[in-house]
A tleap script that builds the chain and sets N, CA, C and O, in Angstrom:
source leaprc.protein.ff14SB
mol = sequence {
  NMET LYS VAL LEU PHE ASP ILE ASN VAL ILE
  LEU ASP VAL LEU LEU GLN ARG GLU GLU PHE
  LEU GLU LEU SER SER SER LEU VAL SER ALA
  VAL GLU THR GLY VAL ILE LYS GLY TYR LEU
  CYS ALA THR THR LEU THR THR ILE ASP TYR
  LEU VAL SER LYS GLN THR ASN LYS VAL LYS
  ALA ARG THR ALA ILE GLN SER LEU LEU LYS
  ILE PHE GLN ILE ALA SER VAL ASN ARG LYS
  VAL ILE ALA GLU SER ALA SER SER GLN PHE
  THR ASP PHE GLU ASP ALA VAL GLN TYR PHE
  SER GLY LEU LEU VAL PRO VAL ASP SER ILE
  VAL SER ARG ASN VAL SER ASP PHE LYS GLN
  ALA ASP CYS PRO VAL TYR SER PRO SER GLU
  LEU TRP SER ILE VAL LYS ILE CTHR
}
set mol.1.N position { -65.498 13.463 81.998 }
set mol.1.CA position { -66.329 12.526 82.191 }
set mol.1.C position { -65.857 11.113 81.618 }
set mol.1.O position { -65.585 10.940 80.430 }
set mol.2.N position { -65.795 10.153 82.568 }
set mol.2.CA position { -65.266 8.842 82.138 }
set mol.2.C position { -66.447 7.879 81.815 }
set mol.2.O position { -67.250 7.526 82.679 }
set mol.3.N position { -66.494 7.537 80.711 }
set mol.3.CA position { -67.667 6.827 80.220 }
set mol.3.C position { -67.253 5.352 79.574 }
set mol.3.O position { -66.413 5.356 78.674 }
set mol.4.N position { -67.746 4.265 79.952 }
set mol.4.CA position { -67.681 3.004 79.379 }
set mol.4.C position { -68.492 2.848 78.195 }
set mol.4.O position { -69.697 3.083 78.281 }
set mol.5.N position { -68.009 2.499 77.157 }
set mol.5.CA position { -68.797 2.250 75.825 }
set mol.5.C position { -69.126 0.912 75.600 }
set mol.5.O position { -68.207 0.109 75.443 }
set mol.6.N position { -70.439 0.496 75.556 }
set mol.6.CA position { -70.920 -0.791 75.190 }
set mol.6.C position { -70.469 -1.023 73.911 }
set mol.6.O position { -70.298 -0.089 73.128 }
set mol.7.N position { -70.225 -2.349 73.570 }
set mol.7.CA position { -69.829 -2.791 72.313 }
set mol.7.C position { -70.710 -2.403 71.082 }
set mol.7.O position { -70.255 -2.095 69.980 }
set mol.8.N position { -71.980 -2.456 71.403 }
set mol.8.CA position { -72.838 -2.115 70.275 }
set mol.8.C position { -72.570 -0.569 69.665 }
set mol.8.O position { -72.652 -0.356 68.456 }
set mol.9.N position { -72.313 0.253 70.423 }
set mol.9.CA position { -72.015 1.721 70.122 }
set mol.9.C position { -70.667 1.640 69.145 }
set mol.9.O position { -70.631 2.267 68.086 }
set mol.10.N position { -69.768 0.963 69.516 }
set mol.10.CA position { -68.574 0.860 68.965 }
set mol.10.C position { -68.834 0.039 67.509 }
set mol.10.O position { -68.297 0.412 66.466 }
set mol.11.N position { -69.600 -0.956 67.574 }
set mol.11.CA position { -69.848 -1.688 66.397 }
set mol.11.C position { -70.649 -0.805 65.344 }
set mol.11.O position { -70.471 -0.970 64.137 }
set mol.12.N position { -71.532 0.133 65.842 }
set mol.12.CA position { -72.222 0.746 64.916 }
set mol.12.C position { -71.262 1.643 64.069 }
set mol.12.O position { -71.593 1.926 62.917 }
set mol.13.N position { -70.124 2.088 64.575 }
set mol.13.CA position { -69.201 2.872 63.848 }
set mol.13.C position { -68.305 1.936 62.934 }
set mol.13.O position { -68.028 2.190 61.761 }
set mol.14.N position { -67.933 0.928 63.569 }
set mol.14.CA position { -66.880 -0.057 62.679 }
set mol.14.C position { -67.675 -0.708 61.523 }
set mol.14.O position { -67.211 -0.775 60.385 }
set mol.15.N position { -68.859 -1.171 61.854 }
set mol.15.CA position { -69.592 -1.806 60.852 }
set mol.15.C position { -70.523 -0.897 59.969 }
set mol.15.O position { -71.342 -1.364 59.177 }
set mol.16.N position { -70.325 0.395 60.171 }
set mol.16.CA position { -71.164 1.361 59.471 }
set mol.16.C position { -72.575 1.059 59.510 }
set mol.16.O position { -73.122 0.845 58.429 }
set mol.17.N position { -73.253 1.004 60.563 }
set mol.17.CA position { -74.629 0.637 60.686 }
set mol.17.C position { -75.371 1.989 60.599 }
set mol.17.O position { -75.405 2.821 61.505 }
set mol.18.N position { -75.963 2.098 59.387 }
set mol.18.CA position { -76.456 3.354 58.847 }
set mol.18.C position { -77.379 4.115 60.006 }
set mol.18.O position { -77.187 5.287 60.328 }
set mol.19.N position { -78.323 3.337 60.533 }
set mol.19.CA position { -79.388 3.758 61.480 }
set mol.19.C position { -78.676 4.416 62.668 }
set mol.19.O position { -79.233 5.392 63.172 }
set mol.20.N position { -77.551 4.008 63.153 }
set mol.20.CA position { -76.914 4.467 64.321 }
set mol.20.C position { -75.539 5.184 64.154 }
set mol.20.O position { -74.936 5.654 65.118 }
set mol.21.N position { -75.119 5.234 62.975 }
set mol.21.CA position { -73.842 5.625 62.672 }
set mol.21.C position { -73.595 7.066 63.135 }
set mol.21.O position { -72.664 7.285 63.909 }
set mol.22.N position { -74.333 7.996 62.725 }
set mol.22.CA position { -74.141 9.439 62.935 }
set mol.22.C position { -73.907 9.715 64.441 }
set mol.22.O position { -72.899 10.335 64.779 }
set mol.23.N position { -74.810 9.273 65.367 }
set mol.23.CA position { -74.768 9.480 66.710 }
set mol.23.C position { -73.585 8.764 67.403 }
set mol.23.O position { -72.870 9.333 68.228 }
set mol.24.N position { -73.432 7.532 67.031 }
set mol.24.CA position { -72.228 6.797 67.629 }
set mol.24.C position { -70.896 7.413 67.063 }
set mol.24.O position { -69.950 7.503 67.846 }
set mol.25.N position { -70.754 7.818 65.850 }
set mol.25.CA position { -69.536 8.512 65.439 }
set mol.25.C position { -69.342 9.698 66.148 }
set mol.25.O position { -68.202 9.949 66.540 }
set mol.26.N position { -70.307 10.516 66.396 }
set mol.26.CA position { -70.126 11.794 67.319 }
set mol.26.C position { -69.697 11.450 68.507 }
set mol.26.O position { -68.807 12.136 69.009 }
set mol.27.N position { -70.197 10.381 69.182 }
set mol.27.CA position { -69.661 10.201 70.650 }
set mol.27.C position { -68.225 9.709 70.500 }
set mol.27.O position { -67.367 10.121 71.281 }
set mol.28.N position { -67.954 8.919 69.614 }
set mol.28.CA position { -66.398 8.427 69.292 }
set mol.28.C position { -65.484 9.616 69.284 }
set mol.28.O position { -64.461 9.704 69.963 }
set mol.29.N position { -66.004 10.646 68.342 }
set mol.29.CA position { -65.232 11.882 68.014 }
set mol.29.C position { -65.055 12.544 69.287 }
set mol.29.O position { -63.991 13.105 69.551 }
set mol.30.N position { -66.154 12.512 70.198 }
set mol.30.CA position { -66.043 13.380 71.502 }
set mol.30.C position { -65.051 12.731 72.289 }
set mol.30.O position { -64.449 13.438 73.097 }
set mol.31.N position { -64.712 11.309 72.197 }
set mol.31.CA position { -63.563 10.746 72.900 }
set mol.31.C position { -62.176 11.119 72.310 }
set mol.31.O position { -61.208 11.309 73.046 }
set mol.32.N position { -62.112 11.214 71.028 }
set mol.32.CA position { -61.015 11.605 70.129 }
set mol.32.C position { -60.494 12.896 70.534 }
set mol.32.O position { -59.283 13.096 70.628 }
set mol.33.N position { -61.416 13.822 70.787 }
set mol.33.CA position { -61.184 15.304 71.012 }
set mol.33.C position { -61.052 15.548 72.688 }
set mol.33.O position { -60.769 16.654 73.147 }
set mol.34.N position { -61.249 14.590 73.364 }
set mol.34.CA position { -61.005 14.645 74.908 }
set mol.34.C position { -62.287 15.145 75.608 }
set mol.34.O position { -62.230 15.411 76.808 }
set mol.35.N position { -63.453 15.287 74.915 }
set mol.35.CA position { -64.554 15.788 75.626 }
set mol.35.C position { -65.107 14.777 76.638 }
set mol.35.O position { -65.680 15.066 77.688 }
set mol.36.N position { -64.838 13.480 76.141 }
set mol.36.CA position { -65.245 12.287 76.851 }
set mol.36.C position { -64.012 11.530 77.109 }
set mol.36.O position { -63.250 11.403 76.151 }
set mol.37.N position { -63.665 10.981 78.288 }
set mol.37.CA position { -62.778 10.007 78.533 }
set mol.37.C position { -63.318 8.662 78.277 }
set mol.37.O position { -63.977 8.110 79.158 }
set mol.38.N position { -63.071 8.020 77.020 }
set mol.38.CA position { -63.721 6.747 76.734 }
set mol.38.C position { -62.950 5.455 77.136 }
set mol.38.O position { -61.751 5.355 76.878 }
set mol.39.N position { -63.683 4.404 77.810 }
set mol.39.CA position { -63.353 3.331 78.046 }
set mol.39.C position { -63.899 2.115 77.366 }
set mol.39.O position { -65.117 2.081 77.189 }
set mol.40.N position { -63.191 1.153 76.977 }
set mol.40.CA position { -63.630 -0.163 76.543 }
set mol.40.C position { -63.216 -1.224 77.457 }
set mol.40.O position { -62.069 -1.238 77.905 }
set mol.41.N position { -64.210 -2.248 77.806 }
set mol.41.CA position { -63.807 -3.400 78.470 }
set mol.41.C position { -62.894 -4.232 77.735 }
set mol.41.O position { -63.201 -4.466 76.566 }
set mol.42.N position { -61.809 -4.734 78.200 }
set mol.42.CA position { -60.806 -5.574 77.514 }
set mol.42.C position { -61.522 -6.620 76.730 }
set mol.42.O position { -61.157 -6.818 75.571 }
set mol.43.N position { -62.571 -7.359 77.274 }
set mol.43.CA position { -63.202 -8.307 76.382 }
set mol.43.C position { -64.019 -7.857 75.198 }
set mol.43.O position { -64.377 -8.606 74.289 }
set mol.44.N position { -64.248 -6.744 75.274 }
set mol.44.CA position { -64.861 -5.853 74.038 }
set mol.44.C position { -64.058 -5.984 72.846 }
set mol.44.O position { -64.494 -6.262 71.729 }
set mol.45.N position { -62.753 -5.747 73.184 }
set mol.45.CA position { -61.796 -5.829 71.924 }
set mol.45.C position { -61.607 -7.201 71.351 }
set mol.45.O position { -61.467 -7.270 70.129 }
set mol.46.N position { -61.583 -8.295 72.053 }
set mol.46.CA position { -61.791 -9.560 71.499 }
set mol.46.C position { -62.979 -9.853 70.758 }
set mol.46.O position { -62.881 -10.527 69.733 }
set mol.47.N position { -64.178 -9.395 71.181 }
set mol.47.CA position { -65.437 -9.721 70.598 }
set mol.47.C position { -65.458 -8.883 69.238 }
set mol.47.O position { -65.925 -9.345 68.198 }
set mol.48.N position { -64.869 -7.520 69.356 }
set mol.48.CA position { -64.826 -6.838 68.165 }
set mol.48.C position { -63.884 -7.571 67.069 }
set mol.48.O position { -64.242 -7.668 65.895 }
set mol.49.N position { -62.707 -8.056 67.525 }
set mol.49.CA position { -61.953 -8.657 66.472 }
set mol.49.C position { -62.596 -9.861 65.806 }
set mol.49.O position { -62.388 -10.112 64.619 }
set mol.50.N position { -63.383 -10.607 66.582 }
set mol.50.CA position { -64.145 -11.742 66.098 }
set mol.50.C position { -65.296 -11.342 65.136 }
set mol.50.O position { -65.441 -11.914 64.056 }
set mol.51.N position { -66.088 -10.368 65.548 }
set mol.51.CA position { -67.224 -9.852 64.656 }
set mol.51.C position { -66.813 -9.166 63.602 }
set mol.51.O position { -67.477 -9.298 62.574 }
set mol.52.N position { -65.772 -8.377 63.588 }
set mol.52.CA position { -65.532 -7.495 62.534 }
set mol.52.C position { -64.771 -8.400 61.483 }
set mol.52.O position { -64.906 -8.158 60.284 }
set mol.53.N position { -64.004 -9.399 61.903 }
set mol.53.CA position { -63.242 -10.402 61.055 }
set mol.53.C position { -64.319 -11.214 60.275 }
set mol.53.O position { -64.084 -11.550 59.114 }
set mol.54.N position { -65.480 -11.535 60.875 }
set mol.54.CA position { -66.448 -12.302 60.235 }
set mol.54.C position { -67.272 -11.635 59.246 }
set mol.54.O position { -67.785 -12.214 58.288 }
set mol.55.N position { -67.397 -10.270 59.536 }
set mol.55.CA position { -68.290 -9.537 58.605 }
set mol.55.C position { -67.452 -8.738 57.598 }
set mol.55.O position { -68.040 -8.244 56.636 }
set mol.56.N position { -66.181 -8.575 57.732 }
set mol.56.CA position { -65.238 -7.958 56.793 }
set mol.56.C position { -64.131 -8.970 56.546 }
set mol.56.O position { -64.298 -9.993 55.883 }
set mol.57.N position { -62.880 -8.583 57.178 }
set mol.57.CA position { -61.853 -9.546 57.052 }
set mol.57.C position { -60.957 -9.148 58.241 }
set mol.57.O position { -61.096 -8.091 58.857 }
set mol.58.N position { -59.964 -10.148 58.530 }
set mol.58.CA position { -58.929 -10.055 59.595 }
set mol.58.C position { -58.116 -8.767 59.644 }
set mol.58.O position { -57.852 -8.227 60.718 }
set mol.59.N position { -57.720 -8.280 58.461 }
set mol.59.CA position { -56.886 -7.064 58.383 }
set mol.59.C position { -57.638 -5.797 58.745 }
set mol.59.O position { -57.044 -4.858 59.274 }
set mol.60.N position { -58.941 -5.755 58.468 }
set mol.60.CA position { -59.677 -4.603 58.838 }
set mol.60.C position { -60.062 -4.711 60.268 }
set mol.60.O position { -60.240 -3.705 60.955 }
set mol.61.N position { -60.201 -5.999 60.755 }
set mol.61.CA position { -60.296 -6.319 62.350 }
set mol.61.C position { -59.238 -5.646 63.034 }
set mol.61.O position { -59.417 -4.771 63.881 }
set mol.62.N position { -58.042 -6.109 62.616 }
set mol.62.CA position { -56.991 -5.661 63.302 }
set mol.62.C position { -56.592 -4.270 63.242 }
set mol.62.O position { -56.024 -3.713 64.181 }
set mol.63.N position { -56.885 -3.700 62.142 }
set mol.63.CA position { -56.767 -2.140 61.985 }
set mol.63.C position { -57.691 -1.377 62.986 }
set mol.63.O position { -57.333 -0.383 63.618 }
set mol.64.N position { -58.945 -1.971 63.057 }
set mol.64.CA position { -59.864 -1.343 63.922 }
set mol.64.C position { -59.324 -1.480 65.404 }
set mol.64.O position { -59.347 -0.515 66.167 }
set mol.65.N position { -58.893 -2.573 65.734 }
set mol.65.CA position { -58.450 -2.683 67.112 }
set mol.65.C position { -57.381 -1.690 67.479 }
set mol.65.O position { -57.397 -1.114 68.566 }
set mol.66.N position { -56.376 -1.477 66.495 }
set mol.66.CA position { -55.252 -0.617 66.534 }
set mol.66.C position { -55.779 0.858 66.687 }
set mol.66.O position { -55.174 1.670 67.388 }
set mol.67.N position { -56.906 1.166 66.018 }
set mol.67.CA position { -57.458 2.519 66.061 }
set mol.67.C position { -58.088 2.749 67.358 }
set mol.67.O position { -57.944 3.799 67.985 }
set mol.68.N position { -58.735 1.832 67.726 }
set mol.68.CA position { -59.426 1.910 69.119 }
set mol.68.C position { -58.505 2.117 70.222 }
set mol.68.O position { -58.803 2.907 71.118 }
set mol.69.N position { -57.344 1.434 70.233 }
set mol.69.CA position { -56.303 1.380 71.235 }
set mol.69.C position { -55.612 2.961 71.295 }
set mol.69.O position { -55.002 3.398 72.271 }
set mol.70.N position { -55.815 3.574 70.239 }
set mol.70.CA position { -55.202 5.072 70.170 }
set mol.70.C position { -56.315 6.021 70.801 }
set mol.70.O position { -56.005 7.125 71.249 }
set mol.71.N position { -57.548 5.574 70.819 }
set mol.71.CA position { -58.554 6.514 71.253 }
set mol.71.C position { -59.013 6.198 72.583 }
set mol.71.O position { -59.237 7.134 73.351 }
set mol.72.N position { -59.198 4.897 72.995 }
set mol.72.CA position { -59.754 4.639 74.241 }
set mol.72.C position { -58.905 4.121 75.200 }
set mol.72.O position { -57.843 3.611 74.842 }
set mol.73.N position { -59.247 4.181 76.491 }
set mol.73.CA position { -58.658 3.546 77.628 }
set mol.73.C position { -59.240 2.061 77.764 }
set mol.73.O position { -60.351 1.722 77.357 }
set mol.74.N position { -58.484 1.384 78.284 }
set mol.74.CA position { -59.107 -0.155 78.364 }
set mol.74.C position { -59.311 -0.466 79.824 }
set mol.74.O position { -58.380 -0.365 80.622 }
set mol.75.N position { -60.571 -0.861 80.196 }
set mol.75.CA position { -61.040 -1.236 81.471 }
set mol.75.C position { -60.505 -2.869 81.678 }
set mol.75.O position { -60.805 -3.746 80.868 }
set mol.76.N position { -59.750 -3.094 82.772 }
set mol.76.CA position { -59.270 -4.309 82.849 }
set mol.76.C position { -60.331 -5.406 83.180 }
set mol.76.O position { -61.416 -5.052 83.640 }
set mol.77.N position { -60.082 -6.600 82.983 }
set mol.77.CA position { -60.855 -7.731 83.404 }
set mol.77.C position { -59.951 -8.672 84.183 }
set mol.77.O position { -58.905 -9.109 83.703 }
set mol.78.N position { -60.363 -8.952 85.328 }
set mol.78.CA position { -59.514 -9.720 86.318 }
set mol.78.C position { -60.469 -10.722 86.952 }
set mol.78.O position { -61.671 -10.740 86.687 }
set mol.79.N position { -59.837 -11.604 87.854 }
set mol.79.CA position { -60.578 -12.487 88.533 }
set mol.79.C position { -61.766 -11.966 89.240 }
set mol.79.O position { -62.836 -12.572 89.185 }
set mol.80.N position { -61.617 -10.829 89.924 }
set mol.80.CA position { -62.596 -10.193 90.712 }
set mol.80.C position { -63.958 -9.791 89.837 }
set mol.80.O position { -65.098 -9.930 90.280 }
set mol.81.N position { -63.653 -9.296 88.588 }
set mol.81.CA position { -64.501 -8.894 87.785 }
set mol.81.C position { -65.376 -10.004 87.266 }
set mol.81.O position { -66.596 -9.879 87.166 }
set mol.82.N position { -64.730 -11.071 86.945 }
set mol.82.CA position { -65.372 -12.361 86.585 }
set mol.82.C position { -66.296 -12.819 87.638 }
set mol.82.O position { -67.462 -13.106 87.367 }
set mol.83.N position { -65.808 -12.897 88.845 }
set mol.83.CA position { -66.425 -13.378 90.061 }
set mol.83.C position { -67.628 -12.613 90.265 }
set mol.83.O position { -68.714 -13.176 90.398 }
set mol.84.N position { -67.492 -11.327 90.298 }
set mol.84.CA position { -68.511 -10.471 90.606 }
set mol.84.C position { -69.732 -10.623 89.471 }
set mol.84.O position { -70.928 -10.570 89.762 }
set mol.85.N position { -69.254 -10.802 88.254 }
set mol.85.CA position { -70.165 -11.052 87.142 }
set mol.85.C position { -70.836 -12.218 87.180 }
set mol.85.O position { -72.009 -12.275 86.811 }
set mol.86.N position { -70.224 -13.192 87.593 }
set mol.86.CA position { -70.957 -14.543 87.611 }
set mol.86.C position { -71.990 -14.663 88.756 }
set mol.86.O position { -72.983 -15.389 88.693 }
set mol.87.N position { -71.655 -13.865 89.831 }
set mol.87.CA position { -72.711 -13.910 90.936 }
set mol.87.C position { -73.597 -12.759 90.979 }
set mol.87.O position { -74.299 -12.565 91.972 }
set mol.88.N position { -73.619 -11.869 89.833 }
set mol.88.CA position { -74.453 -10.701 89.956 }
set mol.88.C position { -75.941 -11.042 89.428 }
set mol.88.O position { -76.234 -12.159 89.001 }
set mol.89.N position { -76.742 -10.092 89.493 }
set mol.89.CA position { -78.084 -10.199 89.042 }
set mol.89.C position { -78.243 -9.844 87.608 }
set mol.89.O position { -79.378 -9.664 87.168 }
set mol.90.N position { -77.270 -9.734 86.896 }
set mol.90.CA position { -77.184 -9.422 85.366 }
set mol.90.C position { -77.649 -10.478 84.678 }
set mol.90.O position { -77.159 -11.573 84.952 }
set mol.91.N position { -78.617 -10.399 83.713 }
set mol.91.CA position { -79.078 -11.668 83.006 }
set mol.91.C position { -78.005 -11.986 81.895 }
set mol.91.O position { -77.891 -13.144 81.492 }
set mol.92.N position { -77.237 -10.997 81.408 }
set mol.92.CA position { -76.291 -11.246 80.457 }
set mol.92.C position { -74.877 -11.115 81.056 }
set mol.92.O position { -74.514 -10.106 81.660 }
set mol.93.N position { -74.098 -12.202 80.852 }
set mol.93.CA position { -72.780 -12.267 81.496 }
set mol.93.C position { -71.847 -11.361 80.774 }
set mol.93.O position { -70.972 -10.805 81.437 }
set mol.94.N position { -71.924 -11.156 79.552 }
set mol.94.CA position { -71.051 -10.165 78.934 }
set mol.94.C position { -71.209 -8.666 79.386 }
set mol.94.O position { -70.281 -7.890 79.615 }
set mol.95.N position { -72.480 -8.417 79.467 }
set mol.95.CA position { -72.873 -7.069 80.031 }
set mol.95.C position { -72.356 -6.915 81.413 }
set mol.95.O position { -71.822 -5.860 81.755 }
set mol.96.N position { -72.503 -8.006 82.294 }
set mol.96.CA position { -71.998 -7.946 83.595 }
set mol.96.C position { -70.432 -7.699 83.518 }
set mol.96.O position { -69.917 -6.908 84.308 }
set mol.97.N position { -69.724 -8.324 82.636 }
set mol.97.CA position { -68.257 -8.255 82.861 }
set mol.97.C position { -67.902 -6.778 82.313 }
set mol.97.O position { -66.952 -6.149 82.781 }
set mol.98.N position { -68.664 -6.309 81.373 }
set mol.98.CA position { -68.325 -4.717 80.999 }
set mol.98.C position { -68.634 -3.887 82.041 }
set mol.98.O position { -67.846 -2.980 82.307 }
set mol.99.N position { -69.768 -4.047 82.767 }
set mol.99.CA position { -70.222 -3.225 83.983 }
set mol.99.C position { -69.105 -3.292 85.221 }
set mol.99.O position { -68.662 -2.283 85.769 }
set mol.100.N position { -68.766 -4.522 85.530 }
set mol.100.CA position { -67.827 -4.675 86.619 }
set mol.100.C position { -66.455 -4.244 86.287 }
set mol.100.O position { -65.779 -3.683 87.148 }
set mol.101.N position { -65.993 -4.465 85.101 }
set mol.101.CA position { -64.801 -3.762 84.620 }
set mol.101.C position { -64.793 -2.319 84.706 }
set mol.101.O position { -63.781 -1.728 85.081 }
set mol.102.N position { -65.912 -1.680 84.365 }
set mol.102.CA position { -66.045 -0.242 84.425 }
set mol.102.C position { -65.868 0.319 85.770 }
set mol.102.O position { -65.302 1.382 86.026 }
set mol.103.N position { -66.491 -0.623 86.738 }
set mol.103.CA position { -66.523 -0.138 88.149 }
set mol.103.C position { -65.033 -0.021 88.635 }
set mol.103.O position { -64.720 0.875 89.418 }
set mol.104.N position { -64.101 -0.942 88.161 }
set mol.104.CA position { -62.767 -0.900 88.605 }
set mol.104.C position { -62.076 0.414 88.153 }
set mol.104.O position { -61.075 0.765 88.778 }
set mol.105.N position { -62.494 1.123 87.186 }
set mol.105.CA position { -61.785 2.165 86.674 }
set mol.105.C position { -61.726 3.327 87.697 }
set mol.105.O position { -60.585 3.698 87.968 }
set mol.106.N position { -62.718 3.951 88.297 }
set mol.106.CA position { -64.240 3.845 87.945 }
set mol.106.C position { -64.600 4.736 86.928 }
set mol.106.O position { -64.024 5.792 86.667 }
set mol.107.N position { -65.616 4.246 86.344 }
set mol.107.CA position { -66.285 5.069 85.177 }
set mol.107.C position { -67.386 5.916 85.869 }
set mol.107.O position { -67.849 5.512 86.935 }
set mol.108.N position { -67.822 7.056 85.320 }
set mol.108.CA position { -68.879 7.709 85.799 }
set mol.108.C position { -70.154 7.301 85.317 }
set mol.108.O position { -71.129 7.395 86.064 }
set mol.109.N position { -70.280 6.808 84.026 }
set mol.109.CA position { -71.418 6.167 83.285 }
set mol.109.C position { -71.006 5.232 82.231 }
set mol.109.O position { -69.829 4.998 81.959 }
set mol.110.N position { -72.127 4.653 81.589 }
set mol.110.CA position { -71.876 3.766 80.621 }
set mol.110.C position { -72.954 4.297 79.544 }
set mol.110.O position { -74.008 4.854 79.850 }
set mol.111.N position { -72.508 4.028 78.223 }
set mol.111.CA position { -73.287 4.397 77.097 }
set mol.111.C position { -73.586 3.018 76.304 }
set mol.111.O position { -72.743 2.202 75.931 }
set mol.112.N position { -74.846 2.962 76.155 }
set mol.112.CA position { -75.267 1.664 75.308 }
set mol.112.C position { -76.629 1.841 74.638 }
set mol.112.O position { -77.494 2.526 75.184 }
set mol.113.N position { -76.816 1.295 73.577 }
set mol.113.CA position { -78.126 1.240 72.783 }
set mol.113.C position { -79.075 0.463 73.554 }
set mol.113.O position { -80.273 0.695 73.392 }
set mol.114.N position { -78.679 -0.477 74.413 }
set mol.114.CA position { -79.456 -1.421 75.199 }
set mol.114.C position { -79.412 -1.035 76.713 }
set mol.114.O position { -78.957 -1.772 77.588 }
set mol.115.N position { -79.948 0.226 76.922 }
set mol.115.CA position { -79.875 0.612 78.364 }
set mol.115.C position { -80.505 -0.388 79.235 }
set mol.115.O position { -80.009 -0.513 80.355 }
set mol.116.N position { -81.538 -1.143 78.913 }
set mol.116.CA position { -82.259 -2.066 79.895 }
set mol.116.C position { -81.335 -3.280 80.128 }
set mol.116.O position { -81.681 -4.056 81.019 }
set mol.117.N position { -80.285 -3.524 79.490 }
set mol.117.CA position { -79.491 -4.600 79.804 }
set mol.117.C position { -78.690 -4.361 81.074 }
set mol.117.O position { -78.182 -5.280 81.716 }
set mol.118.N position { -78.599 -2.991 81.424 }
set mol.118.CA position { -77.787 -2.508 82.503 }
set mol.118.C position { -78.793 -2.060 83.670 }
set mol.118.O position { -78.412 -1.168 84.428 }
set mol.119.N position { -80.009 -2.612 83.844 }
set mol.119.CA position { -80.656 -2.157 84.845 }
set mol.119.C position { -80.259 -2.363 86.347 }
set mol.119.O position { -80.717 -1.698 87.277 }
set mol.120.N position { -79.343 -3.378 86.455 }
set mol.120.CA position { -78.659 -3.640 87.647 }
set mol.120.C position { -77.569 -2.588 88.003 }
set mol.120.O position { -77.183 -2.523 89.170 }
set mol.121.N position { -77.124 -1.872 87.180 }
set mol.121.CA position { -76.143 -0.834 87.367 }
set mol.121.C position { -76.385 0.205 88.489 }
set mol.121.O position { -77.520 0.657 88.645 }
set mol.122.N position { -75.390 0.588 89.250 }
set mol.122.CA position { -75.463 1.533 90.063 }
set mol.122.C position { -74.971 2.867 89.604 }
set mol.122.O position { -75.083 3.870 90.308 }
set mol.123.N position { -74.430 2.874 88.429 }
set mol.123.CA position { -74.047 4.282 87.724 }
set mol.123.C position { -75.057 4.548 86.659 }
set mol.123.O position { -75.785 3.668 86.198 }
set mol.124.N position { -75.071 5.792 86.289 }
set mol.124.CA position { -76.044 6.118 85.202 }
set mol.124.C position { -75.629 5.448 83.854 }
set mol.124.O position { -74.450 5.386 83.504 }
set mol.125.N position { -76.591 4.986 83.170 }
set mol.125.CA position { -76.548 4.149 81.935 }
set mol.125.C position { -77.275 5.129 80.736 }
set mol.125.O position { -78.501 5.238 80.702 }
set mol.126.N position { -76.531 5.717 79.912 }
set mol.126.CA position { -77.135 6.481 78.856 }
set mol.126.C position { -77.416 5.948 77.546 }
set mol.126.O position { -76.547 5.191 77.114 }
set mol.127.N position { -78.415 6.158 76.809 }
set mol.127.CA position { -78.471 5.855 75.372 }
set mol.127.C position { -77.602 6.774 74.662 }
set mol.127.O position { -77.304 7.835 75.210 }
set mol.128.N position { -77.130 6.472 73.421 }
set mol.128.CA position { -76.208 7.447 72.843 }
set mol.128.C position { -76.804 8.980 72.693 }
set mol.128.O position { -76.076 9.972 72.713 }
set mol.129.N position { -78.270 9.025 72.535 }
set mol.129.CA position { -78.873 10.289 72.333 }
set mol.129.C position { -78.773 11.044 73.632 }
set mol.129.O position { -78.447 12.231 73.668 }
set mol.130.N position { -79.065 10.315 74.717 }
set mol.130.CA position { -79.044 10.887 76.056 }
set mol.130.C position { -77.564 11.449 76.323 }
set mol.130.O position { -77.374 12.610 76.685 }
set mol.131.N position { -76.582 10.566 76.123 }
set mol.131.CA position { -75.175 11.095 76.376 }
set mol.131.C position { -74.683 12.241 75.516 }
set mol.131.O position { -73.890 13.110 75.880 }
set mol.132.N position { -75.248 12.133 74.346 }
set mol.132.CA position { -74.847 13.324 73.308 }
set mol.132.C position { -75.475 14.574 73.705 }
set mol.132.O position { -74.925 15.649 73.467 }
set mol.133.N position { -76.629 14.488 74.315 }
set mol.133.CA position { -77.290 15.707 74.860 }
set mol.133.C position { -76.570 16.268 75.998 }
set mol.133.O position { -76.516 17.495 76.092 }
set mol.134.N position { -76.046 15.579 76.819 }
set mol.134.CA position { -75.153 16.003 77.929 }
set mol.134.C position { -73.918 16.395 77.464 }
set mol.134.O position { -73.470 17.416 77.985 }
set mol.135.N position { -73.120 15.750 76.457 }
set mol.135.CA position { -71.943 16.388 75.923 }
set mol.135.C position { -72.091 17.521 75.098 }
set mol.135.O position { -71.107 18.255 74.998 }
set mol.136.N position { -73.178 17.830 74.453 }
set mol.136.CA position { -73.296 19.010 73.705 }
set mol.136.C position { -73.516 20.211 74.649 }
set mol.136.O position { -73.198 21.351 74.311 }
set mol.137.N position { -74.038 19.936 75.771 }
set mol.137.CA position { -74.292 21.050 76.729 }
set mol.137.C position { -72.872 21.596 77.460 }
set mol.137.O position { -72.598 22.763 77.741 }
set mol.138.N position { -72.202 20.606 77.641 }
set mol.138.CA position { -70.838 20.895 78.481 }
set mol.138.C position { -69.761 21.402 77.488 }
set mol.138.O position { -68.635 21.690 77.893 }
savepdb mol mol.pdb
quit
């Protein structure tokens, strides 16, 4: 199963967000073990570097990026992705870019804590708990 991970799920793990950590960590572990083929949008990595640097430091941010590159595949962002995102019905441009980069792969689904941000999506969008329920069964 190819799954695009929304940045919020990754940040739960990297920033140790207590309320969401266990479930998000379990999903990342499922990527590490090959149960899920995980993808990150290329722009997600630049945003992670920025946010983790601000909340911790640059060394931790770069270490996080290097770790993610060992675990996840990267969904490309090109002119077509940007153009489709800009003309889409998505209200949030970043979410649109993630979605359209995932379509290029193509991914089977998206996992996000903000499922409603992806109402325009033509593929299934799962909350972490919904995806975990699917992963546990398979």
